[in-house]
C-alpha positions in Angstrom: 78.7 78.9 111.2 81.4 81.3 109.8 82.1 84.8 110.4 83.4 86.7 107.5 85.4 90.1 107.7 85.4 92.4 104.8 88.4 95.0 105.2 88.3 98.1 102.9 90.5 101.2 102.1 90.2 103.8 99.5 92.6 105.1 97.1 92.5 108.6 95.6 94.8 110.6 93.3 96.8 113.5 94.7 94.5 116.0 93.1 91.5 114.1 93.8 90.6 113.8 90.1 90.5 110.7 88.1 89.6 107.0 89.3 88.6 106.9 92.9 88.8 103.2 94.2 87.2 101.7 97.4 87.3 98.2 98.4 89.6 95.4 99.9 89.5 91.8 100.9 86.8 89.4 102.1 87.7 86.5 103.9 86.5 84.1 106.9 87.8 85.7 110.2 89.7 82.4 110.8 91.8 83.0 107.9 92.5 86.5 108.7 93.5 85.6 112.1 95.2 82.3 111.9 96.6 82.4 108.4 97.0 86.0 107.2 98.1 87.8 110.4 100.9 85.5 111.2 102.4 85.5 107.8 102.1 89.5 107.4 103.6 90.1 110.7 106.5 87.8 110.1 107.3 88.2 106.4 106.3 92.0 106.2 106.4 94.0 109.3 108.7 92.1 111.6 111.2 91.0 108.9 114.6 92.9 109.2 114.3 95.8 109.3 111.1 95.9 111.0 108.5 98.6 110.4 105.3 99.9 111.9 102.0 99.7 109.9 102.3 99.1 106.2 101.0 101.9 104.0 102.0 102.1 100.3 102.1 106.0 100.1 104.3 106.1 103.0 106.9 103.2 102.4 107.5 104.7 98.9 108.3 108.1 100.6 111.9 108.7 100.7 111.4 110.8 104.1 109.5 108.0 105.5 112.3 105.3 104.4 115.1 107.5 106.0 112.9 108.1 109.3 112.1 104.5 109.4 115.9 103.4 108.7 115.0 101.9 105.3 116.7 102.0 102.0 114.7 102.2 99.0 115.8 98.9 98.1 114.7 97.4 101.5 111.3 99.2 101.1 110.9 97.4 97.7 111.6 94.3 99.2 108.8 95.0 101.9 106.3 95.7 98.9 107.4 92.6 97.4 106.9 90.5 100.5 103.2 91.9 101.1 102.6 91.1 97.6 103.8 87.6 98.3 101.6 87.2 101.4 98.4 88.1 99.4 99.4 86.0 96.5 99.9 82.9 99.0 96.3 83.0 100.3 93.8 82.0 97.8 90.8 82.5 100.6 91.2 86.3 100.1 88.7 87.7 97.7 89.2 90.9 96.4 86.2 93.7 95.7 86.2 97.0 94.9 84.1 99.9 93.3 85.5 102.5 91.2 84.2 105.7 89.7 85.2 109.3 88.6 86.3 111.0 91.9 86.4 114.5 90.1 83.1 114.0 88.8 81.6 112.8 92.1 83.0 115.9 93.9 81.8 118.2 91.2 78.2 116.9 91.2 78.0 116.3 94.8 79.6 119.7 95.7 78.4 121.2 99.0 75.8 118.5 99.3 74.9 117.6 103.0 73.4 114.1 104.3 71.0 114.7 107.3 72.5 112.6 110.1 70.3 110.6 112.8 70.8 109.1 116.2 72.3 111.1 119.2 74.2 113.7 117.0 71.6 114.9 114.7 72.8 117.3 112.1 74.2 117.2 108.4 77.5 116.1 107.0 79.2 116.2 103.7 78.7 113.5 101.4 82.1 111.9 100.8 83.1 109.4 97.9 83.7 107.0 100.8 80.0 106.8 101.2 79.4 105.5 97.5 82.1 103.4 97.8 81.5 101.7 101.0 77.9 101.0 99.8 79.2 99.4 96.4 81.9 97.4 98.4 79.3 96.3 101.1 76.8 95.0 98.6 79.4 93.2 96.7 80.8 91.5 100.0 77.4 90.6 101.1 76.4 89.0 97.6 79.7 87.1 97.4 79.3 85.6 100.9 75.7 85.0 100.3 76.3 83.1 96.9 79.4 81.2 97.7 79.3 80.5 101.6 75.8 79.2 102.7 77.4 78.3 106.1 78.3 82.1 106.7 76.8 83.6 110.1 77.5 87.2 109.1 80.0 89.8 107.5 81.7 92.3 109.5 83.1 95.2 108.0 86.3 97.0 109.0 87.1 100.4 107.6 89.9 102.6 108.3 89.1 105.2 110.9 88.6 108.8 109.6 87.1 111.8 111.0 85.1 112.8 108.1 83.7 109.5 107.4 83.6 107.0 110.9 81.0 108.6 112.7 78.4 108.1 109.9 79.2 104.6 109.2 76.3 102.9 111.3 74.3 105.2 109.1 75.6 103.9 105.9 74.8 100.3 107.2 71.2 101.5 107.7 71.2 102.6 104.2 72.5 99.1 103.3 69.5 97.5 105.0 67.2 99.8 103.4 68.8 98.8 100.1 68.5 95.3 100.6 64.8 95.5 101.5 64.0 97.7 98.6 65.7 95.2 96.0 64.0 92.2 97.8 67.3 91.0 98.8 65.9 89.9 102.2 68.5 86.8 102.3 71.3 89.4 102.7 69.7 91.1 105.6 70.8 88.5 108.3 74.4 88.6 106.7 74.7 92.2 107.7 77.1 92.5 110.8 79.0 95.2 112.5 81.0 98.1 111.2 84.4 98.4 112.9 86.4 101.3 112.5 90.1 100.3 112.6 93.4 102.2 112.9 96.3 101.6 110.3 97.7 99.0 112.6 95.0 96.6 111.3 96.6 94.0 109.1 93.5 93.6 106.8 93.4 97.2 106.4 97.2 97.3 105.3 96.6 94.6 102.9 93.5 96.3 101.3 95.6 99.7 101.1 98.3 97.4 99.1 95.6 96.2 96.8 93.6 99.3 96.4 97.0 101.5 95.6 97.9 99.1 92.9 94.4 98.9 91.4 94.0 102.6 91.4 97.4 103.2 89.5 96.4 100.9 87.0 92.9 102.3 86.4 94.7 105.9 86.3 97.4 104.5 83.9 100.2 105.4 86.1 101.5 102.1 86.7 105.2 101.5 86.5 106.6 98.1 85.2 107.1 96.6 88.7 103.4 97.9 89.5 102.0 95.9 86.8 104.2 92.8 88.0 103.1 92.9 91.3 99.2 93.6 90.3 99.6 90.5 88.2 101.2 88.3 91.2 98.3 89.2 93.5 95.4 88.8 91.0 96.0 86.9 88.1 93.9 83.6 88.3 92.0 84.8 91.3 88.4 85.6 91.5 87.7 89.3 91.5 84.5 91.1 92.2 84.4 94.3 90.5 82.1 97.2 90.0 82.0 100.4 88.2 79.8 103.4 88.7 79.5 105.5 85.7 79.1 109.2 85.7 75.4 109.1 84.8 74.8 106.6 87.6 76.7 109.1 90.0 74.2 111.8 88.7 71.4 109.5 89.7 72.8 108.6 93.0 73.1 112.4 93.5 69.4 112.9 92.8 68.5 110.0 95.0 70.4 111.5 98.0 68.9 114.9 97.6 65.4 113.3 97.8 66.5 111.6 101.0 68.1 114.8 102.3 64.8 116.7 101.6 62.7 113.8 103.1 64.6 113.9 106.3 64.7 117.4 106.7 60.9 117.4 106.4 60.6 114.6 109.0 63.0 116.3 111.4 60.9 119.7 111.0 57.8 117.8 111.6 59.1 116.0 114.7 60.5 119.5 116.1 57.1 120.9 115.6 55.3 118.1 117.3 57.7 118.2 120.3 57.0 121.8 120.7 53.2 121.4 120.9 
């Protein structure tokens, strides 16, 4: 029985408008551990000059390059090495969800989702929520359809103060979705959600991929970006999802219905507890 790991990151524009992309790579744990990690460490992180965690926005920044003792040419070679590692491992499957980040923020605005568990309250609905749900569904469906020996899928996501605390709740919503859509075969595959720091190599690979994909979607790619994107993904199976603005509006309406229902439940529980 194989355990799969789906590592995801988000990529957004500097103005938080235009395409918002959330996704990453899905692979058996043994591939991450025994194949990907050694190659990534040797060819990207530890090759001369060695660097800390690989992050596309940082490695292209002249200030970061100077602070870490890299010339721009050396930084470009690091990116090429990262692309080469991904391109060399066919078992890595990429999945991502894309939608209009500006429309999401305009539609959802100040909407708050009721939290459950030990720390009840309300939190703002971030685009990561919709992105994670799309990515997680795609990962589960891919593993179910292509790997009947799979035991479960664990999700590794970057630790973020605005999102991480609520990811277990996101998994609850994933269970609710699977039941509602009668996708009961997917329920047994839902594993853990694991917040990770930037030093987790699978997250660094997902950052590399989503950065290039978002640039392509936003029509911001330079010639070298196009070549790197092609090196990673030409001929590779990709699991793509797109949420239209109309669909985002429907998701918002459904979220508001859920918020009202949870508020009613919370009020009923508070009244019952006081009697």
